[in-house]
Backbone as CSV, one residue per row, in Angstrom:
resi,resn,N_x,N_y,N_z,CA_x,CA_y,CA_z,C_x,C_y,C_z
1,MET,0.838,-1.198,0.000,0.000,0.000,0.000,0.875,1.252,0.000
2,ASP,0.613,2.159,-0.912,1.342,3.427,-0.971,0.570,4.461,-0.158
3,LEU,0.744,4.394,1.170,0.010,5.318,2.031,0.445,6.752,1.797
4,ALA,1.737,6.968,1.582,2.226,8.327,1.355,1.535,8.964,0.151
5,GLY,1.366,8.191,-0.915,0.672,8.710,-2.077,-0.808,8.922,-1.813
6,LEU,-1.395,8.020,-1.044,-2.827,8.112,-0.746,-3.161,9.347,0.063
7,VAL,-2.281,9.723,1.010,-2.570,10.864,1.892,-1.708,12.075,1.559
8,ALA,-1.231,12.158,0.328,-0.421,13.311,-0.079,-1.181,14.608,0.140
9,ARG,-0.450,15.625,0.576,-1.079,16.899,0.951,-1.860,17.545,-0.182
10,GLU,-1.474,17.265,-1.411,-2.115,17.922,-2.551,-3.584,17.541,-2.701
11,HIS,-3.987,16.384,-2.175,-5.370,15.957,-2.394,-6.032,15.370,-1.144
12,THR,-5.512,15.691,0.031,-6.017,15.091,1.270,-6.502,16.149,2.243
13,ALA,-7.514,15.800,3.028,-7.959,16.638,4.139,-8.159,15.765,5.364
14,LEU,-7.860,16.322,6.524,-8.191,15.687,7.797,-9.541,16.234,8.230
15,VAL,-10.495,15.352,8.472,-11.836,15.773,8.878,-12.133,15.205,10.261
16,THR,-12.446,16.090,11.202,-12.827,15.651,12.546,-14.344,15.633,12.652
17,GLN,-14.868,14.577,13.247,-16.308,14.385,13.358,-16.729,14.438,14.829
18,GLU,-17.456,15.511,15.181,-18.028,15.695,16.517,-16.990,15.568,17.634
19,CYS,-15.822,16.152,17.412,-14.779,16.158,18.447,-15.005,17.371,19.358
20,GLN,-16.153,17.385,20.002,-16.637,18.538,20.746,-16.644,18.272,22.247
21,ILE,-16.575,19.356,23.017,-16.575,19.238,24.473,-17.843,18.552,24.953
22,GLY,-18.965,18.799,24.278,-20.227,18.190,24.671,-20.433,16.793,24.122
23,VAL,-19.425,16.271,23.429,-19.516,14.913,22.875,-18.428,14.014,23.454
24,ILE,-17.174,14.483,23.402,-16.088,13.653,23.936,-15.304,14.366,25.030
25,GLY,-15.809,15.514,25.479,-15.120,16.288,26.508,-15.820,16.241,27.846
26,GLU,-15.593,17.264,28.643,-16.076,17.291,30.027,-17.589,17.359,30.146
27,GLN,-18.280,17.863,29.128,-19.741,18.011,29.188,-20.445,17.008,28.281
28,ALA,-19.925,15.805,28.192,-20.376,14.839,27.199,-21.832,14.427,27.350
29,VAL,-22.534,14.397,26.226,-23.911,13.902,26.173,-23.960,12.439,26.615
30,PHE,-23.004,11.651,26.124,-22.918,10.227,26.464,-21.574,9.970,27.140
31,PRO,-21.524,10.005,28.467,-20.251,9.854,29.189,-19.499,8.577,28.850
32,GLU,-20.211,7.491,28.571,-19.538,6.239,28.238,-18.732,6.387,26.952
33,LEU,-19.279,7.095,25.979,-18.557,7.326,24.733,-17.351,8.228,24.970
34,ALA,-17.526,9.253,25.773,-16.414,10.153,26.078,-15.278,9.406,26.757
35,ALA,-15.628,8.490,27.657,-14.603,7.689,28.331,-13.863,6.806,27.338
36,ALA,-14.609,6.232,26.401,-13.989,5.377,25.383,-13.075,6.179,24.464
37,ALA,-13.414,7.448,24.265,-12.635,8.293,23.345,-11.415,8.920,24.000
38,ARG,-11.306,8.789,25.315,-10.242,9.498,26.028,-8.855,9.191,25.465
39,SER,-8.593,7.923,25.210,-7.269,7.558,24.711,-7.069,7.970,23.260
40,ALA,-8.159,8.184,22.534,-8.060,8.551,21.119,-7.858,10.051,20.913
41,VAL,-8.240,10.853,21.899,-8.181,12.310,21.731,-6.760,12.781,21.453
42,GLY,-5.798,12.215,22.151,-4.413,12.604,21.916,-3.969,12.310,20.493
43,ASN,-4.454,11.198,19.942,-4.118,10.865,18.556,-4.813,11.799,17.576
44,MET,-6.066,12.160,17.866,-6.759,13.136,17.030,-5.979,14.452,17.000
45,ALA,-5.530,14.875,18.182,-4.770,16.129,18.286,-3.444,16.033,17.548
46,ARG,-2.788,14.893,17.651,-1.517,14.700,16.958,-1.692,14.772,15.452
47,LEU,-2.760,14.178,14.955,-3.043,14.224,13.527,-3.346,15.642,13.066
48,ALA,-4.106,16.386,13.866,-4.422,17.768,13.504,-3.145,18.607,13.435
49,LYS,-2.273,18.426,14.414,-1.014,19.178,14.435,-0.154,18.826,13.224
50,ALA,-0.061,17.539,12.913,0.750,17.097,11.775,0.160,17.571,10.455
51,ALA,-1.167,17.550,10.348,-1.819,18.011,9.123,-1.513,19.489,8.883
52,ARG,-1.672,20.296,9.927,-1.407,21.732,9.771,0.035,21.978,9.373
53,ALA,0.958,21.262,10.006,2.376,21.448,9.710,2.717,21.038,8.281
54,SER,1.942,20.102,7.738,2.205,19.588,6.391,1.399,20.301,5.310
55,GLY,0.552,21.236,5.706,-0.271,21.936,4.730,-1.499,21.175,4.300
56,VAL,-1.885,20.161,5.098,-3.117,19.404,4.824,-4.281,20.137,5.483
57,PRO,-5.348,20.451,4.753,-6.477,21.153,5.353,-7.105,20.354,6.495
58,VAL,-7.491,21.068,7.547,-8.193,20.467,8.678,-9.610,21.017,8.689
59,VAL,-10.585,20.120,8.630,-11.988,20.517,8.605,-12.682,19.912,9.825
60,HIS,-13.301,20.759,10.627,-14.022,20.294,11.813,-15.520,20.278,11.522
61,CYS,-16.155,19.132,11.727,-17.590,19.004,11.510,-18.287,18.898,12.857
62,LEU,-19.108,19.900,13.167,-19.737,19.997,14.478,-21.241,19.785,14.382
63,ALA,-21.771,19.079,15.368,-23.221,18.916,15.492,-23.734,19.954,16.479
64,LEU,-24.777,20.680,16.098,-25.347,21.715,16.944,-26.834,21.488,17.125
65,ARG,-27.384,22.136,18.149,-28.830,22.086,18.363,-29.280,23.411,18.962
66,ARG,-30.265,23.996,18.359,-30.841,25.225,18.898,-31.577,24.935,20.195
67,ALA,-31.734,25.948,21.020,-32.450,25.778,22.284,-33.885,25.347,22.053
68,ASP,-34.508,25.819,20.959,-35.886,25.453,20.658,-35.993,24.178,19.823
69,GLY,-34.852,23.612,19.455,-34.852,22.353,18.705,-35.209,22.476,17.241
70,LYS,-35.457,23.684,16.740,-35.854,23.835,15.346,-34.745,23.353,14.411
71,GLY,-35.150,22.575,13.400,-34.214,22.079,12.419,-33.485,20.817,12.817
72,ALA,-33.703,20.352,14.039,-32.978,19.181,14.530,-33.701,17.895,14.155
73,SER,-32.918,16.834,14.003,-33.498,15.520,13.735,-34.109,14.950,15.016
74,ASN,-35.254,14.305,14.864,-35.927,13.680,16.004,-36.472,12.304,15.639
75,ASN,-35.939,11.711,14.582,-36.524,10.490,14.041,-35.721,9.229,14.356
76,ALA,-34.862,9.288,15.376,-34.118,8.102,15.801,-33.961,8.136,17.320
77,ARG,-33.853,6.976,17.910,-33.775,6.888,19.365,-32.576,7.640,19.933
78,ILE,-31.485,7.686,19.183,-30.292,8.355,19.688,-30.526,9.843,19.920
79,PHE,-31.381,10.448,19.103,-31.671,11.868,19.282,-32.464,12.104,20.571
80,GLY,-33.408,11.206,20.857,-34.169,11.310,22.093,-33.284,11.124,23.312
81,ALA,-32.359,10.180,23.237,-31.431,9.948,24.349,-30.548,11.163,24.575
82,ALA,-30.130,11.800,23.492,-29.291,12.998,23.618,-30.056,14.126,24.298
83,ARG,-31.331,14.290,23.940,-32.143,15.339,24.570,-32.304,15.086,26.062
84,LYS,-32.492,13.834,26.441,-32.688,13.495,27.852,-31.437,13.722,28.688
85,SER,-30.272,13.776,28.040,-29.022,13.947,28.791,-28.928,15.317,29.450
86,GLY,-29.658,16.284,28.899,-29.605,17.634,29.444,-28.497,18.489,28.862
87,VAL,-27.596,17.892,28.095,-26.525,18.640,27.438,-27.036,19.133,26.085
88,VAL,-26.918,20.415,25.840,-27.378,20.989,24.582,-26.185,21.620,23.870
89,LEU,-25.976,21.214,22.639,-24.863,21.749,21.855,-25.286,23.055,21.184
90,LEU,-25.525,24.048,22.012,-25.987,25.343,21.518,-24.891,26.037,20.718
91,PRO,-25.227,26.651,19.601,-24.222,27.404,18.848,-23.543,28.437,19.737
92,GLY,-22.223,28.436,19.730,-21.474,29.403,20.524,-21.234,29.001,21.960
93,SER,-21.812,27.889,22.390,-21.629,27.454,23.775,-20.348,26.651,23.928
94,PRO,-19.802,26.580,25.156,-18.595,25.768,25.370,-18.790,24.315,24.952
95,ALA,-19.972,23.752,25.195,-20.220,22.349,24.860,-20.097,22.090,23.369
96,ALA,-20.386,23.088,22.570,-20.361,22.924,21.110,-18.962,23.068,20.519
97,GLU,-18.015,23.562,21.307,-16.685,23.838,20.783,-15.847,22.568,20.626
98,VAL,-14.855,22.646,19.748,-13.894,21.556,19.586,-13.086,21.415,20.868
99,VAL,-12.806,20.172,21.272,-12.040,19.955,22.506,-10.705,20.681,22.401
100,PRO,-10.227,21.249,23.526,-9.015,22.079,23.470,-7.767,21.335,23.031
101,GLU,-7.718,20.032,23.250,-6.538,19.273,22.814,-6.332,19.384,21.302
102,ILE,-7.438,19.443,20.564,-7.376,19.575,19.101,-7.366,21.043,18.714
103,GLY,-8.311,21.795,19.271,-8.394,23.219,18.998,-8.784,23.539,17.574
104,VAL,-8.931,24.825,17.319,-9.235,25.320,15.974,-8.248,26.425,15.646
105,GLU,-7.474,26.241,14.594,-6.522,27.254,14.148,-7.135,28.089,13.028
106,GLU,-6.506,29.223,12.750,-7.031,30.127,11.723,-7.120,29.466,10.356
107,THR,-6.250,28.507,10.103,-6.237,27.836,8.798,-7.305,26.750,8.686
108,ASP,-7.915,26.369,9.801,-8.920,25.308,9.797,-10.245,25.816,9.243
109,ILE,-11.067,24.883,8.807,-12.429,25.179,8.363,-13.396,24.517,9.338
110,VAL,-14.401,25.247,9.777,-15.397,24.714,10.704,-16.756,24.688,10.013
111,LEU,-17.350,23.497,9.951,-18.680,23.321,9.364,-19.627,22.832,10.438
112,THR,-20.881,23.252,10.358,-21.857,22.857,11.371,-23.100,22.265,10.724
113,ARG,-23.830,21.492,11.527,-25.082,20.926,11.042,-26.063,20.821,12.210
114,TYR,-27.348,20.844,11.894,-28.404,20.697,12.892,-29.111,19.350,12.783
115,HIS,-28.739,18.551,11.813,-29.525,17.348,11.543,-28.622,16.204,11.126
116,GLY,-29.171,15.025,11.118,-28.488,13.883,10.533,-27.567,13.132,11.470
117,LEU,-27.067,12.007,10.976,-26.235,11.104,11.760,-24.755,11.230,11.463
118,GLY,-24.401,11.956,10.417,-23.003,12.074,10.037,-22.705,13.422,9.421
119,PRO,-21.449,13.703,9.141,-21.043,15.042,8.716,-21.212,15.348,7.233
120,MET,-21.570,14.343,6.422,-21.572,14.574,4.974,-22.970,14.671,4.358
121,GLY,-23.920,13.912,4.848,-25.246,13.896,4.244,-25.982,15.211,4.416
122,GLY,-26.262,15.901,3.317,-27.032,17.145,3.366,-26.290,18.312,3.977
123,THR,-24.956,18.276,3.986,-24.164,19.362,4.566,-23.260,19.982,3.495
124,ASP,-22.441,20.945,3.916,-21.508,21.599,2.998,-20.203,20.830,2.832
125,LEU,-20.029,19.728,3.550,-18.723,19.071,3.560,-18.274,18.639,2.165
126,ASP,-19.128,17.974,1.423,-18.729,17.483,0.101,-18.296,18.622,-0.819
127,PRO,-19.103,19.668,-1.011,-18.641,20.743,-1.905,-17.399,21.462,-1.393
128,VAL,-17.251,21.582,-0.076,-16.050,22.224,0.470,-14.819,21.386,0.148
129,LEU,-14.914,20.080,0.348,-13.778,19.207,0.035,-13.438,19.267,-1.452
130,ARG,-14.454,19.256,-2.296,-14.202,19.302,-3.744,-13.547,20.623,-4.140
131,SER,-13.946,21.705,-3.481,-13.344,23.005,-3.798,-11.881,23.059,-3.376
132,LEU,-11.516,22.219,-2.404,-10.134,22.134,-1.944,-9.305,21.156,-2.776
133,GLY,-9.956,20.472,-3.722,-9.267,19.489,-4.537,-9.002,18.180,-3.822
134,VAL,-9.800,17.896,-2.824,-9.591,16.709,-1.989,-10.189,15.469,-2.649
135,THR,-9.409,14.399,-2.664,-9.911,13.093,-3.098,-9.728,12.032,-2.018
136,THR,-8.914,12.332,-1.001,-8.725,11.428,0.131,-9.113,12.131,1.419
137,VAL,-9.944,11.473,2.204,-10.345,11.980,3.512,-9.708,11.111,4.591
138,VAL,-9.016,11.757,5.523,-8.577,11.079,6.746,-9.592,11.466,7.810
139,GLY,-10.396,10.498,8.246,-11.491,10.786,9.153,-11.197,10.327,10.575
140,VAL,-11.445,11.223,11.539,-11.255,10.896,12.951,-12.468,11.385,13.741
141,GLY,-12.673,10.802,14.928,-13.758,11.262,15.785,-14.663,10.145,16.230
142,VAL,-15.919,10.488,16.453,-16.891,9.533,17.002,-18.212,9.619,16.245
143,SER,-18.989,8.569,16.404,-18.627,7.306,17.019,-18.570,6.232,15.942
144,VAL,-17.798,5.173,16.227,-17.795,4.040,15.310,-19.183,3.409,15.246
145,ASN,-19.941,3.520,16.330,-21.295,2.975,16.356,-22.168,3.572,15.267
146,VAL,-22.088,4.894,15.096,-23.002,5.576,14.180,-22.273,6.563,13.262
147,GLY,-21.768,7.650,13.826,-21.278,8.769,13.032,-20.130,8.449,12.105
148,MET,-19.118,7.752,12.602,-17.958,7.457,11.764,-18.280,6.420,10.693
149,THR,-19.144,5.483,11.034,-19.557,4.494,10.037,-20.386,5.158,8.942
150,ASN,-21.299,6.033,9.354,-22.089,6.799,8.395,-21.182,7.652,7.511
151,PHE,-20.213,8.306,8.122,-19.280,9.167,7.402,-18.491,8.371,6.364
152,THR,-17.968,7.226,6.777,-17.182,6.398,5.858,-18.004,6.012,4.640
153,MET,-19.217,5.543,4.866,-20.055,5.096,3.760,-20.446,6.256,2.847
154,ASP,-20.803,7.392,3.430,-21.161,8.553,2.616,-19.980,9.022,1.769
155,ALA,-18.794,9.035,2.369,-17.615,9.488,1.637,-17.271,8.541,0.492
156,VAL,-17.331,7.247,0.759,-17.052,6.268,-0.297,-18.100,6.367,-1.400
157,ASN,-19.359,6.509,-1.030,-20.415,6.658,-2.035,-20.228,7.912,-2.884
158,ALA,-19.592,8.941,-2.285,-19.355,10.192,-3.013,-18.071,10.158,-3.827
159,GLY,-17.345,9.030,-3.757,-16.169,8.873,-4.600,-14.840,9.138,-3.931
160,TYR,-14.825,9.409,-2.622,-13.579,9.677,-1.922,-12.892,8.385,-1.476
161,GLN,-11.572,8.444,-1.390,-10.816,7.445,-0.657,-10.921,7.815,0.824
162,PHE,-11.169,6.827,1.663,-11.323,7.116,3.093,-10.230,6.396,3.860
163,VAL,-9.494,7.151,4.670,-8.438,6.599,5.513,-8.884,6.728,6.970
164,LEU,-8.880,5.614,7.686,-9.374,5.580,9.056,-8.247,5.199,10.017
165,PRO,-7.696,6.166,10.742,-6.737,5.829,11.792,-7.490,5.212,12.982
166,ARG,-7.356,3.920,13.169,-8.200,3.199,14.113,-7.993,3.630,15.559
167,ASP,-6.858,4.240,15.872,-6.606,4.702,17.236,-6.992,6.168,17.428
168,ALA,-7.666,6.753,16.427,-8.148,8.131,16.535,-9.658,8.198,16.350
169,VAL,-10.310,7.055,16.565,-11.773,6.964,16.567,-12.190,6.188,17.811
170,ALA,-13.472,6.222,18.133,-13.940,5.493,19.310,-15.398,5.099,19.146
171,GLY,-15.766,4.037,19.857,-17.144,3.566,19.910,-17.327,2.755,21.170
172,VAL,-18.558,2.382,21.461,-18.846,1.609,22.678,-19.730,0.410,22.347
173,PRO,-19.465,-0.690,23.060,-18.255,-0.954,23.822,-17.055,-1.105,22.895
174,GLN,-15.865,-1.106,23.466,-14.655,-1.174,22.649,-14.625,-2.411,21.764
175,SER,-15.084,-3.530,22.310,-15.072,-4.775,21.537,-15.956,-4.661,20.299
176,TYR,-17.085,-3.953,20.425,-17.969,-3.760,19.281,-17.314,-2.846,18.250
177,ALA,-16.697,-1.743,18.727,-16.024,-0.828,17.808,-14.930,-1.549,17.027
178,ASP,-14.173,-2.379,17.729,-13.127,-3.146,17.058,-13.710,-4.080,15.998
179,ALA,-14.846,-4.699,16.328,-15.483,-5.628,15.384,-16.003,-4.895,14.153
180,VAL,-16.563,-3.705,14.337,-17.052,-2.921,13.203,-15.892,-2.519,12.297
181,ILE,-14.788,-2.098,12.910,-13.619,-1.721,12.106,-13.103,-2.923,11.325
182,GLU,-12.995,-4.058,11.994,-12.430,-5.247,11.358,-13.336,-5.823,10.268
183,ASN,-14.647,-5.826,10.534,-15.561,-6.561,9.662,-16.356,-5.704,8.678
184,THR,-16.393,-4.398,8.908,-17.146,-3.515,8.009,-16.276,-2.397,7.447
185,LEU,-15.719,-1.575,8.316,-14.993,-0.406,7.833,-13.726,-0.781,7.073
186,SER,-13.120,-1.891,7.431,-11.913,-2.312,6.716,-12.212,-2.709,5.274
187,LEU,-13.477,-2.980,4.970,-13.876,-3.296,3.599,-14.081,-2.036,2.760
188,LEU,-14.196,-0.902,3.436,-14.518,0.356,2.773,-13.387,1.369,2.823
189,ALA,-12.652,1.337,3.905,-11.611,2.333,4.150,-10.240,1.676,4.240
190,THR,-9.207,2.503,4.148,-7.852,2.051,4.430,-7.622,2.262,5.920
191,VAL,-7.575,1.186,6.671,-7.443,1.271,8.127,-5.964,1.279,8.485
192,VAL,-5.564,2.320,9.211,-4.162,2.522,9.559,-4.076,2.954,11.025
193,THR,-2.907,3.440,11.430,-2.735,4.024,12.759,-2.374,5.499,12.608
194,THR,-2.480,6.220,13.709,-2.051,7.623,13.721,-0.595,7.736,13.296
195,GLU,0.247,6.862,13.830,1.669,6.884,13.516,1.906,6.735,12.016
196,ASP,1.143,5.858,11.372,1.287,5.656,9.928,1.066,6.958,9.161
197,VAL,-0.003,7.657,9.499,-0.352,8.880,8.765,0.637,10.000,9.075
198,VAL,0.960,10.178,10.347,1.907,11.221,10.734,3.255,10.991,10.049
199,THR,3.710,9.772,10.037,4.979,9.454,9.384,4.937,9.792,7.900
200,ALA,3.836,9.473,7.242,3.690,9.775,5.816,3.729,11.288,5.572
201,TRP,3.042,12.051,6.422,3.030,13.500,6.254,4.389,14.128,6.554
202,GLU,5.050,13.634,7.586,6.341,14.200,7.958,7.423,13.896,6.924
203,ALA,7.271,12.775,6.228,8.272,12.377,5.238,8.074,13.075,3.896
204,ALA,6.921,13.674,3.706,6.599,14.277,2.405,7.414,15.557,2.164
């Protein structure tokens, strides 16, 4: 596998999915998921730092919800569970922000959505990536249960190569996340480690 060619800066973007304080940080909607993501956050941050240093665009995809709920999805059990948690990802609130370990730099792009299970369906992500000349997406974040799996499939259906650093994503329970990566996502994406991608970018 020519990973260096696959993730070359000329056609690659790092996309973070719901790496927010209210998702994987101190104010998490689902504390069990945040706990599972704890070890992955450092790898997400390392990838973001390496991407910026290499000139690879960093795009943050955030899920938001208005206080009145207008525009939000309510057609799946996960949305109801999120509402019951009491954590609201209000635009501009600390809970909605990217976790500080990753942060947002001036060169980064931040996209938001009020609906859906993943960052690509019905959002600006696809046209933004195409305008950047991106053909390979390095995707990190949560969750392998829903969001990252949805993201991988949407990206592949849209014609992108998808690279999944398995130590920079999380799901619950861990054994299930591992099984999804091994038995489903590995059929769709190039599954690697953070070290693999960072090494490729640093060597370029």
